[in-house]
N, C-alpha and C positions, 0 to 999 in steps of 0.2 A: 610887143610888150616884153619887158625884161623878166627873166625868170628869177632874178635875184635882186632884192632891194636892200641897201644898207639903210637901217633905220636910225641908228644912233652911233656916233663915234665918241670914244673917250678922249677928252682933250689932253690928257697927260700920257697917253700911250697909243699903240696901234690897235687896241681892242675896239671891237664894234659889234653891235647887234644887227641882225638882218632877218629877212624872210625869204626862204627858198621855195619856189613853187614847183611842185612835181605832179605828175598825173594822178597820184593817190593822196594828194593833200599838200598843205603848206607846212614847212618846217621852220621853227624859230631857231635862229643861230645866235651864239655858238651852241653846238649840239654834240652830244655823245651818242654813238651808235653801238649798242650791244652786238656781239658777234655770234651769228648762227651759222657757222662754217658749212655744216652739212645739211642745212635746212631747218635747224632747231638751235635755239640758244640753250646750251646745256643746263639742265636742272631747273628750267622755268617753262611755264606754259604761256602761250601768246596772250591770254587774258591777264595774267599776272604782269607781263611786260607792259601791257596797255595801262593797267592800273598803277604801275610803278612810274609811269610818265614817259615811256619810250615813244619817241616820235618817228623813228626810223630804225631798222635793223639791217645788219649786213649778212650776206651769204657769199659763199665762195664758188666761183665758176669751175675751177679745177676739180674740186671734190664732187660737186653735183654732176659734172660731166662724166665722171667715172662711175658714180653710183648716186642715184639710181639711173642716170643717163638723161640727156636732154629730151629724148623722145618720150620717156615716162612722164617727166615733169610737164611737157607740153600737152600730152594726152589727159593729164589730170587737171588741166585748166590753167597752167602757168604757175609761176613761183608763188604768187599770192595765195592761190587756192591750196597749193601744196603745203605752204607754211602756216595756213589759216591766219593770215595777217593781212588786213585790209588797209594798212597804212603804207607809207613808202618803204621801199627796200633798195639797197645798193648791192650790187655784185662786184666783187673784186675780179679782175681778169684772170687771176691765178698765176700771174707771172712770178710772183715771189715764191710760191709753192713749187712751180716747175723748176725754177733755177736753184732751189734748195735741195733738189733730189740728187742722190748719189747715183741714180740709174740713168742719168742723161747720156745719150749716145753721141749726139752731135748738136752743135749750135752754129748757125750761120745767119747771113742777112735775111734769109727767107723764113726762118723759124727755128724750131727745136724739135728733136726727136728723142723720146725717152721710153723707158719701160714702166708700165703701170705698177705702182706699189702694191696693188691688190692681186693681180694675176700674171704680171710680167709681160703682158701684151704690148707690142710696140705701138706708140701713139705719136703722131705728128701734129704739131700745133703751129699756127702762124697767126699773124695779126687779123687776117680776114676771117679765118675760121673761128677764132675766139670772139670776135665781134658778132658773127652770125649766131654763135651758141648763146651769147648774152641777149641778143635780139629775141631769140626763141624763149628763153627763160622768162623774160618779161619784167625784169626789175625796173624801177623808176630811174635809177642812176646806174650807169655801167661805166667800166674803166677801160682805157686803152691797154693793149698788150705791151708790156715793157720788159726790159732786162734789168734785173737787180743783181749786180755782182756782189761777191763777198766784200765786207768792209775793208779787208786787208788785201784786196786784189791789186795787182800791179797797175800802174798808171796807164799802160797800153790797153789792158783789159777794160779799165773803167772808161776810157775814151771810146772804145768800140761799143761798149754797152749804151753810152749816150747816143752815139750815132744810130745804133739800131732802134733805140727808143724813139728817136725822132722819125726815123724812116717808117717804123711800125705805126706811129701815131697817124701819119698821113694815110696809110692803108686802112687803119681803123675808121677814120672819118669817111673815107671813100666807101667803105663797106657797110657802114651804119645805115640800117633801113627801117628802123622802128621809130616813128615820129613821137611816140609817147615817152621815149627814153631820152635822158640827158647823158651824153657821152663826155667824160672828163679826161683830159690829158694828164699825164704823170711826169713830173720833173725828176730826173735822175741826175747822178753826178757825185754820189758819196759826199765827202766833206771837202771836195775841191770847189772853191768858189768860181773858178773859171768855167768848169764843166757845168756847174749849176746855172751860171748866167747864160751860157750858150744854149743849153737845153731849154731853159725858160723862154729865151728870146724866140727860138724857133717854134715852140709850141704856142706862144701868144699870137704869132703870126697866123696860126691856123684857126684861131678864134673859136676855141671850145667854149661851151657854156659854163665850165668850171675847171679848176685845176687842182691837182694833188701834188704833195711833196712826198715822194717815195724814197725807199732805200735807206731809211734811218731807223734808229733803235735796233740795229742788227749787230752791235758790238763795238760801235765807235765811242761809246761813253756818253754820259748825259751832257757834259759841258760842250763837247764837240757837236752833239746833236742839236742842242739849243742854239749854238753859234751858227750852225748851218741854216736852221729855221729862220733866225733873225735876218740872215743875209738873203735867203731865197724869197721869203714872203713878200717883201716890197717889190720884187720883180714881177709879181703876178698882178693882173688887173684888179683895181679896187672895186669894180662893179661886177666881179665874178666871185663865186664862193671858193674859199681856199681850204683844202682838206689835207691834214697831216695824217698819214697812214700808219696805223699800228702803234700809236702813242696815246696814252702811256699812264704814268703815275699821276695822282692829283697835282703834284707840283709841276710836272711836265706840262700838263694841260693849262694850268694857270699862266705859266710863262709863255706858252705858245699863243694863247689867246692875247696876251700882252703884245705879242709881235704882229697880231692881225690874222691869226688862223680862225676859221669858222667851224670846221668839222673834225671830229675825232672818232676813231674806233680802237678798241683794244680788248684782248681776251682777259685782261687783268682782273676785272671784278668777278667774273665767274670762275676763272682758273684759281684765283686765290680763295674764293668761297669754297670750292671743292676741296681745298687743302687746309681748311679750318682757320684761314686768316680773314678777319673782318676789318674793313675800314670803319673808323668811328670818329666822332668829333674830338675825341681825346688822343687820337692816333691809332694805328693798326694794332690789333691784339690777336694772339694766337690761342684759339679756344681749346686746343688740346692740352694746354699747360695745366698742371695740377693746381695752380692758384685759383682756378675757377671750379674746383670739384664740388663746392657747395654754395657757389655764388648765386644769390637769388635775383640779382639785378638783370636788366635787359642787356643785350649786346651793346647798345648805345642808348643812354637815357634821353638823348636829344632827337632820336629817330622815331617816327611814327609808323614804320612799316609793319607788316603782319608779323614778321619774325620778332621784332622788338616788343610789340604790344602783347605777344602771346607766350613766348618762351623765355626761360631764364638762360643765363650763360651756363649754369651747371647742367641743365637739360641738354643743351646743344653739344656741350663737351662730351656728355655721355653718348649721344647719338654718333658722334665721330668715333669715339673709342670702341664702340661695339659694332661699328660698320653699318649703322642704319642709314638709309638713303636720305632720310629727313634732314640730317645735319648739313650735307652739302647743298641740298635744295634751299634750305632756309638762309644760309649765308650767301649763296649765289644771288638770291633775290634781294637780300639786305644790301649787298655791295652794289647792285645795279641801282637801287634807290639812292644810295649814298652818292654815286656818280651823277645821277640826275638832279639830286638836290644841289650838288656842287655847281652844275651848269645853271640851275635857277639862280643861285647866288651871283654867279658871274654875270648873267644877263641883267639882273637887278642892279648890280653896282655899275655896270656900263650905262644903263638907262639913267641912273642917278648921278652920273659923272663922278663916281667915287671909286671907280675900279682900281686905279693905280694905288691909292692909299690902302684899299682893302686888300689888294694882292700882296703888297709889302708886309702887311700884318699877318695875312693868311700863311705866307711862306715861313713865318716864324712859329706857326701852330704845329704841334706834333702830328696833327692830322694830315698835314701837307708837306711838312719839311722833310728833306732827304737825309738829314743828319743823323737820325737815330738808327740803331742797328736793325730794328725791324723794317724800317723803310728801305734801308740799304739791301735787305734781303728780298724785298717784294718781287723784284724782277727775276730772281733766281728760283722761285718756286716752280716745281715740276720741270 
């Protein structure tokens, strides 16, 4: 039985709805995954995430491996018990975090050695060990260990990274030992179409249950990112879920869905929420601004979340300006609801075969368009 079923295809684009079966439940796609890097989605409780419509959340293997450690998580009953989340979880392999460290000592075909950012202890990771760690953590979807070079890396370095990503994917598949988990391969290659094509071709031969597009939204710019997504997505099997890692703004998501992507994760809703920026149906707003000092209205009149039903813009502005925790908590929750409502609209329009028309109109809406100064600054927060 297939773990992924395409339910409806939009006749005017690559967008599709689907159902992804995991050990902890079925996921409707396209789907957005809130990020709980260290085992918690910042500023929110699991019950709030559930009520907000979260179907699946993401945690990071690299950070959990360092603190509290895989032994601790395993003794506490696995990641679902640890996070108090009984729905699906995805763990990133930590490759992006590892290769972003300034404390890397060596990288070769066998893996990477680096100094822990917490205590300086030397740590060695390879494809087999990362897979075993994820097997023990117990997430529903786990990712292959891959190499993500800097976006401006020299061609020779990018080529080596793709070769290692392919080599490590084979080892990950051979090492994978938890039948309750789905192991996804990750396509690397930066914005080089030839590298993307060769990497995708080799990974598809390995027949993973799902595929991710990695190494984007790391400085290459939105247009190059979307161009690469549009090129890479059709290289991946139609009957497998396609996951665009670490992306992105509402506009990015709409356009990636249009290309045929099914899954997304990004820290943007919570990171922006913690920094007083709210996504709204009229466009992003910054609640620290003096314009809201006595504004009685909700953050977004079109939103029915707890934040918008209960607090005024003026009150939330006050919370931020005096350092009260409630401000970041409320806006983080509101932004997550905004993203889930966006995915609901996307799925609804695909089902009604109106997605292409809706997307064209939505991208002209200040809530989604990248043209405004506020939207241009979203990615630069924190």
